ROZAPA-20248 format. One record per atom (N, C-alpha, C, O, CB): x, y negated, z negated. Coordinates in pm, whole numbers, plus 50000, padded with zeros to 5 digits. Glycine has a CB too. Layout:
XYZ/...
This chain:
332734952067332/332224942367429/333324932367463/333924926467373/330974935067375/333604930467594/334614920967636/334114906667629/332944904167601/335064924067775/335034897367655/334684883267646/333644879567751/332724871967722/335934874567662/333794884767872/332814881667977/331434886767940/330424879867957/333254887668111/331384899067889/330094904567848/329484896467734/328274894467729/330244919267806/330354891867643/329854883867530/329264870667581/328224866267532/330984881067428/329924864267677/329414851667732/328074853967801/327144846167783/330424845567831/327984864667880/326724867667947/325614870667847/324464866767866/326894879468042/325984877467740/325004880567635/324494867867569/323294866467545/325624889867529/325404858467540/325004845867478/324154837567573/323184831267531/326234837867435/324504837667702/323704830367800/322304836267812/321334828967830/324394830467936/322214849467803/320904855867811/320034852667690/318804852367700/321064870967826/320674850367575/319914847167453/319434832667450/318504829467376/320764849867332/320054823967530/319704809767525/318234807167559/317574799667486/320584802067621/317674813067668/316244810867693/315354815567579/314334809267550/315824817767821/315724826667513/314924831467400/314974821567284/313964818867220/315434845267353/316174816067258/316294805967153/315454793767184/314784788267097/317764801967135/315484789367311/314674777967352/313194780867335/312424772167293/314974774167496/312794793067368/311384796767356/310914795767212/309854790167184/311154810867410/311704801167120/311334800766978/311284786366928/310344782466858/312324808966893/312284778466965/312344764666917/311204756366974/310574748766901/313684758366955/310934757767103/309844750067164/308504754167107/307604745867094/309854751867315/308354766867074/307104771367013/306904764766876/305804760166844/307104786766999/307964764366797/307864758066666/307524743166678/306664738166606/309164759766588/308214736266770/307954721966788/306534719666839/305844710466793/308974715766885/306084728066933/304724726866987/303694728066875/302754720166869/304474737467095/303874737866788/302904740066679/302974728666578/301944723566535/303164753666609/304184724666539/304324714266437/303764700966484/303114693966405/305784712666399/303974697266608/303454684666658/301934684466659/301324674066635/303984681966797/301324695866686/299864696266689/299244697766550/298054695366532/299404707666776/300064701766452/299564702366315/299474688366254/298624685766170/300474711366229/300374679366298/300354665666246/299024658966279/298474661266386/301524657466304/298504650766189/297244643666218/297414633566330/298474627366344/296734636566092/296364632066410/296404622666521/296944628966648/297514639866645/297234610766484/296764621966759/297294626366888/297764614066963/297544602866916/296234634366971/298424615667078/298964603967148/297914593367181/298214581467178/299634608267275/296684597467212/295674587867253/295234579067137/295224566867148/294464595167312/294874585267026/294414577366910/295554569166850/295304558266797/293824586666804/296794574066857/297914566566804/298204554166888/298644543966836/299164575466796/297954555067019/298254543967109/297074534467126/297244522367132/298674549267243/295884540067133/294704532067162/293914528167037/293074519167042/293804539467256/294184534966925/293414532166804/292254541866789/291874548766883/292904517866806/291694542366668/290614551866641/289284547466697/288354555566706/290484553966494/289154534866734/287874529666783/287754530366935/286914523466992/287674515466738/288564538166999/288524539467144/287204545967186/286774555667124/289724547767194/286534540667291/285274546667338/285454561367377/286514565467423/284734538867457/284404569067357/284474583467381/284824586667525/285604595767552/283164590067343/284224578967621/284494582167761/285954579267798/286544586367879/283544574067852/286534568567738/287944565467763/288824576067698/289814580367757/288294551367709/288474580167576/289234590567507/289234603567587/290264610067601/288654593067368/288034607267639/287934619767716/288774618867844/289434628467882/286464622967751/288734607167910/289494605768034/290994606368009/291724612968083/289144592568103/291444599367904/292864599367874/293354613167830/294454617367866/293174589167766/292544620067754/292934633567712/293024642967832/293904651667837/291924639167610/292134641167928/292184649468048/293434646268130/294034655268189/290924647368133/293824633368135/295024629668210/296274636368153/297174640068227/295194614568208/296304637768020/297464643867955/297324658967938/298254665467890/297694637567821/296194664467977/295994678867961/295644683067820/295714694867787/297204686168004/295264673267736/294954676467597/293534681467578/293154685367467/295174664367511/292744681367684/291384686467674/291314701667688/290274707667665/290504679967779/292424707667726/292464722167745/292704729167611/293204722867518/293554726067847/292354741867600/292654749367477/294144749667448/294964748267539/292114763867487/294504751367320/295904750767282/296754761167353/297884758267393/296024752567133/296224773267369/297044783567434/297304780267580/298344783767634/296364797267424/296344773367644/296554769167783/297594757967788/298454757867877/295224764467847/297524748367693/298534737767687/299934743767665/300914739367725/298194727867574/299994753767578/301274760167547/301864766967670/303044765267700/301114770267434/301044774667740/301524781667858/301894771967970/302874774068041/300464791567908/301124761267985/301444751268086/302774744468056/303564741668147/300324740668094/303014741967928/304274735367891/305454744567916/306474740267970/304254730967745/305334757267878/306424766667902/306684768268052/307834769268094/306094780267840/305634768568131/305784769568276/306514757268330/307384758368417/304404771168345/306144745568277/306774733268323/308274732968289/309084728668370/306074721168260/308634737568168/310034737068124/310884747668191/311934744668246/310124738567973/310434760268187/311264771368231/311204773968381/312164779168438/310864783768159/310114770568445/309964773268588/310214760568671/311014760668764/308564778768618/309534749868636/309654737468713/310814728768665/311184719068731/308354729668707/311394732168547/312464724068487/312034709568470/312794700268495/313744724868574/310804707968428/310194694768410/309844692968264/309114701068207/308934692968500/310354682268201/310094679768059/308834671768035/308524668567921/311264672567999/308104668468140/306844661368126/307004646268135/308084641268166/306204664967995/305894639168107/305874624568114/305384618967981/304694625867906/304984619668231/305744606467953/305314600167829/303814597267834/303224595967941/306104587167804/303224596367716/301764594767708/301304580967752/300264579567816/301294597367567/302084570567717/301644556867745/302054552267884/301194548567965/302204547367641/303364552367914/303844546668039/303754556468156/303864552468271/305264542068023/303544569368125/303524579868228/304854580268303/304904582368424/302364577668327/305944578168228/307294578568284/307914592068250/307734596768138/308174566868230/308634598368342/309254611268312/310134610668188/310924601368171/310084616068431/310004620568101/310794621067979/312284621968012/313114616567939/310374632967893/312604628668121/314004629768162/314664616368184/315874614968163/314104637868287/313884606368226/314434592868246/314874586968112/315964581368102/313394583468314/314044588268010/314404583167877/315594590667820/316494584567760/313204584367782/315614603867837/316724611767784/318034607867852/319054606567785/316444626767802/318004606167984/319224602368056/319714588568011/320914586168006/318964602268208/318774579567977/319154566167934/319694566067791/320564558067758/317974556867946/319174574967706/319554574767564/320694584367531/321374582467431/318354578267479/320904594667613/321914604867582/323314599167565/324004603067471/321934615267690/323784589967651/325154584667632/325374578467495/326464579767439/325454574567738/324374571667441/324534565367308/324734575867201/325564573967111/323314556667274/323994586867208/324144597567110/325484604667126/326114608267027/323004607567123/325924606667250/327224612967273/328344604267217/329254609367151/327444615367424/328274591167242/329284582067186/329314582867034/330384583866974/328994567567231/328144582466972/328064582866826/328574596166773/329284596466672/326624580566779/328234607266840/328674620466794/330194621866803/330824627266712/328004631466875/330784617066912/332244617866927/332934609366821/333894613866758/332674613267068/332454597066802/333064588266702/332904593966561/333844593566482/332454574266710/331724599166530/331494604866397/332354617166374/332874619166264/330004608466379/332514625566476/333364637366463/334824633366439/335514639566358/333264646166589/335274622966509/336644618166488/336834613166345/337864615666283/336984606966588/335834605966293/335904601166155/335904612966058/336694613365964/334724591766124/335004622466082/334884634065992/336154642265988/336604646365881/333724642866034/336754644766106/337984652666110/339144645066048/339964650965977/338324656566254/339234632066074/340324624166019/340274624265866/341284626765800/340264609766071/339104621565811/338964621265665/339074635265607/339824637565512/337624614865624/338324644665664/338254658065607/339574665465612/339984671365511/337234665865679/340244665365727/341504672665741/342584666465653/343324673665586/341954672865888/342674653165652/343684646565571/343474649365422/344414652865350/343674631365597/342234647865376/341964650365234/342174665065199/342654668165090/340544646165199/341804674065290/341984688265265/343444692265253/343824699865165/341334696265372/344274686865344/345714689965340/346364684165214/347144690965148/346404684365466/346034671665182/346634665465064/346204672464935/347014674164844/346254650665058/344934676564928/344474683264806/345084697164793/345304701764681/342944684264805/345374703964905/346044716964899/347524715264867/348124723564797/345874724465032/348114704464918/349544702064891/349764698464743/350714703264681/350074690664982/348904690064690/349014686064549/347824691764472/346944684564425/349054670364535/347824704864460/346634711964412/346254708364269/345064707764237/346854726964422/347194705964184/346904703264044/346814688364013/346734684563896/347954709563957/346814679964113/346804665564089/345374660264078/344404667564101/347544658264202/345264647464041/343964641064031/343314639964169/342084640264181/344104627163968/344154638564274/343594637264408/342874649964450/341834649264516/344704633964508/343414661464413/342764674064446/341394675064379/340434679664440/343654685864403/341324670764254/340034670664185/339064660964251/337874663964266/340214667064037/339584649364290/338744639364358/338214644864489/337044642964522/339534626364383/339074651764566/338654657064696/337554667564680/336644668164762/339864663164769/337634675664577/336604685764554/335264679164522/334224683164573/337014695164440/335314669064436/334074661864402/333534654664526/332324654864552/334324651664288/334434648464601/334024641264722/333314650464820/332264646964874/335254634864789/333894662264844/333314671464943/331914675864903/331084678464990/334194683664960/331644676664775/330314680764730/329324669164732/328164670864769/330394686564589/329804657464693/328904645964679/328444640664815/327254638464835/329594634764601/329384638664908/329014632165034/328044640765116/327214635465190/330254629065117/328164654065103/327274662665182/325894663765118/324934667765184/327884676665196/325784660064990/324494660864922/323724647664927/322524647364900/324694664964778/324414636664963/323744623664974/322934623365104/323464626865209/324774611964971/321664619365099/320904617765224/321604607865317/322054597265274/319464612865194/321694611465443/322504603465535/321924589465553/322674579965570/322604610465670/320594588065549/320014574765564/320344566065443/320534553965456/318484575865583/320404572265324/320754564665203/322214560265207/322554549165166/320484573065077/323064569165258/324474565565275/324604553865372/325424544865351/325294577565325/323804553965477/323824542865572/323394529765508/323994519365534/322914545865689/322364530265424/321924518165355/322994513065259/323194500965248/320624520865279/323674522365190/324754518265100/325874511265176/326404501265129/325314530365026/326224516465293/327284510265372/326834496765427/327644487565440/327694519465486/325554495565460/325064482665507/325204471965400/325574460565428/323594483865550/324914475965276/324994466365165/326444464365121/326884452965101/324134471065047/327184475365105/328524474465048/329614470765145/330644465265104/328864487164985/329424473665275/330474471065374/330074460165472/330854451165500/330804483865450/328844461065525/328444451765630/328344437365579/328784428065647/327114455965689/327774435665462/327614421965411/328944414965386/329124403665431/326804422065283/329884421365314/331174414465293/331984412565422/332654402365438/332004422165193/331914422365513/332764421865633/332104414865750/332784410565843/333134435765674/330784413565747/330084407265859/329854416465977/329514411666085/330834395465904/330044429465960/329804438966069/328314439566102/327474438466013/330324453066031/327984441366230/326564442366267/325954455266214/326634465466203/326404441666419/324684454866183/324004466366122/322864471666207/322174480966165/323474462565987/322644466266324/321524470966405/321864469566552/322554460166593/320234463266372/321374478966631/321564478566775/322934483366818/323784486866736/321354464766825/323144483466952/324424487667007/325254475967057/326474476867069/324204497467120/324594464767088/325274452967137/324524440567090/323344441367056/325394453167291/325204429367089/324524416767065/323644413567185/323924418367295/325544405267037/322594405567167/321664402867279/322344397367404/322004401467515/320614392967234/323284388267389/323924382367507/324754392767582/324764392767705/324804370567467/325444401567510/326224411967577/325334422667637/325714428967735/327204418267479/324164424767581/323214434067641/322784429167779/322644437067872/321984435967549/322564416067791/322214410267921/323384411368017/323204414768134/321784395467905/324584408367968/325764409368053/326024423668100/326464425868212/326994404067979/325734433368012/325934447368049/325064451268167/325504458768254/325634456367929/323844446368170/322934449768281/323414444268415/323024449268520/321554444568251/324244434068410/324714427868534/326044433468584/326534429268689/324834412968515/326634442868510/327924448368552/327774456468680/326794463768696/328524457068440/328724455368772/328604462668900/328824477668888/328204485468961/329584457168998/329714481968798/330024496268782/329354501268656/329584495968547/331574498668777/328514511868669/327774516868554/327844532168550/327644538868651/326304512068559/328124537368432/328084551768410/327064555668303/326764567468285/329474556768369/326534545768233/325624548368123/326304547767987/325634546067885/324984561768141/327624549267985/328394548467862/328934534167849/329754529767930/329554559067860/328474527067747/328754512767735/330254510067728/330754501267798/328074507067611/330964517567643/332394515067627/333134517267759/333984509267797/332974524067518/332814528067827/333474530967955/333114520568060/333974516168136/333074545068004/331844516668065/331414506668163/332124493368140/332574486868235/329894504668157/332224489268013/332864476467985/334354476668020/334894466768069/332684472867838/335014488067996/336444489068029/336654489768180/337584483768233/337064501367962/335784497068250/335914497968396/335704484568463/336254481968570/334934508068452/334904476068400/334644462768456/335504451968391/335274439968413/333174459268439/336504456168311/337434446968248/336724436768159/337114425068154/338254439768353/335684441268091/334984432467997/335324437067856/334544444067791/333424432768021/336484432967808/336944436967675/336064431067565/335964436767457/338384432667654/335424419567593/334554413567493/333364422567463/332944423867348/334084399867538/332804428767568/331684437967548/332164450567476/331464455767389/331044441667684/333344455467513/333894467467448/334104465067299/333764473667217/335214471567515/334674453567263/334904450467122/333584449367048/333454454266935/335714437467107/332604442967109/331284441567046/330644455167025/330014457666922/330374432567132/330794464067123/330204477467113/330864485467000/330184492166923/330344484967247/332184484766992/332904491866885/332494486466748/332324494166654/334424490566904/332344473366738/331924467366611/330544472266569/330314474766451/331924452066621/329634473666666/328294478666634/328324493566601/327474498366525/327344476166753/329304500866656/329354515366634/330024519066502/329804530066452/330094521966748/330814510166445/331624513566328/330794519266213/331094530066163/332384501466281/329774512166172/328994516566056/328214529466083/328244538466000/328044505566013/327494530666197/326824543566223/327804555266229/327524565966173/326064542766354/328954553366296/329934564266305/330514567466169/330734579166137/331054560566402/330774557266088/331304559465953/330284566665866/330634575565789/331704546065888/329024562865878/327964569365800/327874584265833/327934592665743/326614562665826/327734587365961/327584601366001/328884609065981/328854620865946/327134602266147/330024602466004/331304609165987/331594612565842/332034623665812/332414600566042/331354603165752/331554605865609/330624616865562/331004625265480/331344593065526/329394616865614/328394626865574/328874641165600/328694649965516/327084624465649/329484643465716/329904657165748/331384659665716/331864670865732/329654660065895/332094649365671/333524651165642/333744660165521/334784666565510/334194637765618/332774660765429/332934669165311/333114683865346/333864690965279/331744667665221/332434688365451/332564702365494/333994705065542/334584715165506/331554705665607/334534695965623/335884697865675/336924696765563/337944703665567/336174687565785/336674688265465/337584687365351/337654700665279/338734705565246/337144676365253/336494706565254/336444719165180/337084730465259/337864738265204/335004722765146/336774731465387/337324742265470/338834740965482/339554750965471/336674742265609/339324728865505/340774726765517/341484729965387/342524736565388/341074712365559/340934725465277/341554727965145/341654742965117/342704747865076/340734721065034/340564750165140/340564764465112/341514772065205/342234780965161/339154770165124/341504768565334/342324775765431/343814773065409/344624782365407/341934771765574/344164760365391/345574756965369/346034762265234/347134767665222/345784741665376/345184760865131/345544765864999/345784780764998/346704785564931/344484762364899/344954788265072/345144802765080/346454806365150/347154815665110/343974809365153/346774798665255/348014801565329/349254798265246/350284804765262/348044793765460/349144788465159/350324783965085/350794793864978/351894792364926/350034770765020/349994803864945/350404813764845/350744827164909/350994836964838/349304815564741/350764827765042/351094840265110/352594842565111/353384833465086/350554840165253/352964854865140/354394858465138/355194850965244/356344847365219/354544873465160/354604848665361/355374842165467/355664827565432/356694822265474/354624842965601/354784820865356/355094807065315/356154807065205/356994798065200/353824799865266/356114817065118/357164818065017/358514820765081/359534815465038/356834829064915/358514829065185/359744831865257/360264819365327/361474817065333/359534843065360/359344811165380/359754798665446/360394789165347/361394782665377/358544791965513/359824788565227/360434780065124/361814785365084/362744777665061/359514779164999/361914798565077/363204804565039/364284801765142/365474801465109/363044819665021/363874799765267/364854796565372/365234781865370/366054777465450/364294800365509/364644774165280/365014760165267/364194750665351/364544738965365/366434758465301/363094755565409/362224746765489/361504737165396/361014741165290/361204754965572/361434724765434/360794714665352/359304717665334/358644723565420/360984700865413/358814713365218/357434716765181/356414711565281/355484718765316/357114711365043/356574699165327/355594693665420/355624700965553/354594702265619/355834678765442/356794705865593/356864713665717/356194727165698/355564732365791/358324715465763/356324732865580/355624745365550/354114743265556/353384751465611/356034750765411/353654732065500/352224728965502/351734727465646/350694732865682/351924716165422/352484719965727/352054717265864/352154729565954/351264732366033/352864705865923/353284736865939/353524747966033/352794760665996/352334767966084/355004750766041/352684763365868/352084776065825/350684773965765/349774781865791/352984782865722/350524763365687/349234761265624/348184755965720/347104761765732/349374751765510/348504744965789/347504738765876/347184747465997/346044747566042/347984725265922/348164754566049/347884763366163/346844773866128/345984777366209/349164770166212/346914778866006/345924788765964/344554782565942/343544789565943/346394795665836/344514769465921/343234762665901/342554759366033/341374755766034/343434749965821/343274760366145/342684756466273/341494765366311/340494760366363/343744757066382/341604778266286/340534787466327/339244784666250/338204782766313/340974801966306/339254784466116/338004780966046/337534766866075/336324764366075/338194782665897/338454757466101/338034744066136/337314743966270/336304737066287/339244734666140/337834751566365/337194752466496/335794758466483/334844753666545/338044760766592/335694768966404/334384775066382/333424765466315/332274764266357/334524787666297/333894758566213/333034749266141/332624737566228/331504732566216/333744744166016/333514733066318/333164722066408/331994725966497/331104717866523/334374718166494/331994738466543/330874743066624/329584744066544/328514740566593/331184756266684/329704748866421/328514750166337/327944736666297/326744735566271/328834758166213/328784726366292/328324713166248/327654705166359/327164694166334/329494705366194/327614710666480/326954703366589/325474701266557/324944690366578/327104710966722/324824711766507/323414710466472/323204700166361/322284691966368/322844723966429/324074700566258/323984690666151/324274676666203/323674666866158/324954694166037/325204675666298/325554662866356/324364656866431/324064644966416/326744664266451/323684665066510/322524660266584/321354657166491/320624647466512/322104670466690/321184665566389/320134662766292/320394650066215/319484642166191/319994674366196/321654647966175/322004635666106/321914623566197/321694612366149/323384636666049/322084625666327/322004614466421/320594608466424/320434596466445/322404619066561/319574616866402/318204611766402/318034601266292/317514590366318/317184623266381/318484604366170/318344595066058/319324583366070/318984572066036/318574602465927/320534586166119/321524575466133/321084565366238/321154553266216/322884581166170/320634570266352/320194561266458/318954553366416/318804541766455/319904569066586/318084559466338/316914552266289/317324541466191/316774530366194/315934561866223/318274544566103/318724534766004/319374522666068/319164511366024/319694541265907/320174524966173/320914514066237/320294509666369/320894501766442/322344518366259/319104514666401/318434511266527/319354513766646/319404505866741/317974496566525/320074524766640/321004528766747/320184536266853/319634546866824/322194537666691/320104530866972/319174535767073/319704548467141/320124548167257/318914524967177/319654559567067/320044572467121/318894582267116/317744578267099/321234577967044/319204594967131/318164605267131/317504606566994/316314609466987/318744618667172/318264604366886/317684605266753/316584595166732/315514598466680/318754603466649/316834582666772/315804572366761/314644575466854/313494572266822/316394558566792/314924581566969/313864585367062/312934595866999/311714595067016/314464590767192/313504605566928/312684615466859/311804608766753/310624611766742/313564626366793/312404599666677/311644592566573/310484584766634/309374585166582/312574582966495/310734577766743/309674570166810/308604579566864/307414576366859/310264561666923/309024591066916/308054600666969/307164606366860/305964608366882/308764611867040/307724608966743/306924614166632/305924603666585/304764606966559/307834618466515/306354591166574/305444580566532/304284578966629/303144576566587/306194567366518/304564580266758/303524578666860/302754591566885/301794591766961/304134573866989/303194602566820/302644615866849/302764619066997/301904625767054/301174616666804/303844614167059/304074616867201/304754630467213/305964631667198/304944605567267/303934640567240/304424654267240/305564656267340/306544663067310/303294663867271/305434650367457/306424652867562/307804647667523/308804654167551/305974646267693/307854635867459/309144630167420/309824639067316/311004642367330/308954615967363/309084643067213/309684651167107/310114664667161/311234669067136/308694653066992/309234671267235/309544684667287/310694684067387/311554692867387/308314690867353/310724673967473/311794672767571/313144670067505/314154675867544/311474661767670/313154661167405/314414658067337/314924669967257/316124672667256/314234646067244/314024677167191/314434689067117/315004699667212/315934706767176/313254694867036/314434700567331/314974709967430/316424706567465/317264715467472/314114709767558/316704693767486/318074689467516/318984692167398/320114696667416/318104674567554/318504689367276/319284692367156/319654707167152/320804710767126/318494688467029/318664715667177/318914730067171/319934734467277/320784742867249/317594737667191/319844728767395/320814732167500/322224727767461/323194735067484/320404725567633/322334715967401/323644711167358/324244720467254/325414724067262/323544696867302/323424724467155/323904733367050/324324746767109/325354752267070/322834735366943/323534752167202/323844765067263/325144764367343/325964773467336/322694769667354/325324753567419/326534752167501/327764750567413/328794756967437/326404740167597/327664741967311/328814739867223/329164752667148/330344755867131/328524728567123/328154760167102/328424772767031/329134782667122/330034789867079/327104778766979/328724783067249/329384792067343/330824787967368/331714796367373/328614792467476/331064774967384/332424769867405/333304773067283/334474776867298/332404754667431/332744771467163/333494774467041/333844789267034/334954792866995/332704770266916/332904797967073/333184812267074/334354815567166/335244823367131/331944819967117/334334809667286/335414812167382/336734806667329/337764813467335/335084805867519/336694794367275/337914788367221/338444796367103/339654797667086/337644773967178/337544801767022/337944809866907/338744822066952/339754825466891/336694814466827/338294828467060/338994840267109/340344836767168/341264844967167/338154847467213/340474824567221/341754820267278/342744816267169/343944818967180/341544808667375/342234809867062/343104805666953/343584817566871/344744818066830/342384795666862/342684827066849/343034838766767/342964851266854/341864856466876/342074840066643/344084856166906/344084867966993/343544880466925/343244890266993/345464870667042/343424880366792/342924892366722/341424894166743/340894905066723/343224891266571/340744883266786/339304883966802/338984891866929/339514888867036/338674869666808/338144901466917/337674909367030/336164910567021/335614913966916/338364923467035/335504907667132/334054908567133/333624922367182/332424925167190/333434897467221/
């Protein structure tokens, strides 16, 4: 199978993946006790009001009819539905919250790669040292710690001594100033720089530091392990021994022969970690009240707002599918030996 055929095959599988995922979310949301009406209006709501509200949301229909209507809305009409309380399109909330999650994901990935790759290279270079042992323990421990607990630890251990903010994306005054900016893209950092408001940009970065550090440290253990194993394996091959015999310095051997061989598994792992990154974003954003898609999912679950949860999960699934496809293509370009 050629690369074009492989891409078409992956694109054809995406709707099937979405169907399975949406089915699971649809069933799980309805298994939870309560529904949007009772969660919003309370259990003492009059029967006639309850019946009217349920009819407005289509909850009075049998489950199989609700399921088919939802699939028709998503796959045919490309409509993610409306919220239960405000009757606002879910797409509006997703468009408003998506930039915050993208910013956090990019920053967390940069933190994870910086820590993971550096620790992996150093532990492979000094394999028998104490640092190598520390890196192995680190890679196991940070990935096993619940991300929300890691966030709480950083709030106590880092935020209090340093004075870094622990909640929200901006201070209240800068949030008001942001709304008045003439040029808007939805991305706070970009908007503040385009409008030459460095004070807002600095405030935004300060608010992002702890969430990005929390999520980045959480997934950095995987990159540490992959880099260590890949570089360590390359360092005992014949071509690295030949490079040393030619008098090439050890660090150049590590960078030119060891790290290059680690790029392919690192690229693969980066694609695989997108799902973990988005899953960790839900808990990280909830811990730091970071107004992204993760916090939106949490709010939707609390309200039993089916449309919010299902719509956000749909966007998550599309992001994972697109990133996985891009990684597959990049993998074939980085390693010419790969043939689909």
